[in-house]
C-alpha positions, 0 to 999 in steps of 0.5 A: 259612153263616158264623157271626157269632161268630168264637169258633165257627169251630172248633165249627161243623164238629163241630156239623154232623158230630154232626148227621149222626152221630146217623143213623149211630149209630142206623142199623139198631138195632131197637126191641127192641135199642134197649131192651137193657141189658148185664147190667143195668148200662148204659143203653140206646141209647134213653136215650143218644139221648134224652140227645143230644136233651136236650143239644141242647135244653139248649144251645138254652135256654142260648142263649135259644131258648125251644123245650123238649124234649118228653121233658125229664122223662125226660132233663134233667140226665142223669137216670138211666135208670128202667126203669119209665118208657116212653121214646120210640122212636128214630124219635121221638128222631131226629125231635126231634134234627133239629128242634132241631138245625136251629133251634140251628144257626141260633142258632149262626150268628147269635149274637155273641162278646159274647153267648157271653161272657155268664156262665152258672152251672153250678156244677161248681166247675172253677177253669179253665173260665170259666162263660159260654155259649161254654164251655157250647157246648163242654161240649154238644159233649163230652157228645155225643161221650161219648154217640156213643162209648157208642152206638157200643160198644153197637152192637158189643156188640149185634152190629151193624156199627160206626158209620159216618162217612159224611156226608149233604150234605143235612143242612146244619145 
């Protein structure tokens, strides 16, 4: 599917790779290991995966999709990990990831360049970043890259194989 917005031509392949990479990132991680922290200083993999899901819901909201993250209270605005809270399993997060990713992909393929240029205030105070919806798409993908890198590192620290980059052609969003 070709996107309506010419400005997203470079973004769509990365988005699709991330949609598939989520499965590879959490593949084989046990429920016990998914909640481990290193020396009490790192976030656990569940928190990282939850933030990935929340990032997609956040971008969906930016682009006018009304769907809400059912775990928003745990992850909104990259809320700090709180070990006193019960976090959803990787299985639940994977289901949410694919649900919102499919909906968001459809939006990314129908949004116009004009809509992407609409202002979107994010108050970071970065003089060289125009505060608009297009740059929020980029910020979201950047956040996803960061979180996938963290999960990849945690995989190795917890003695799992490195993250694979093979693609599942049946995931077409």
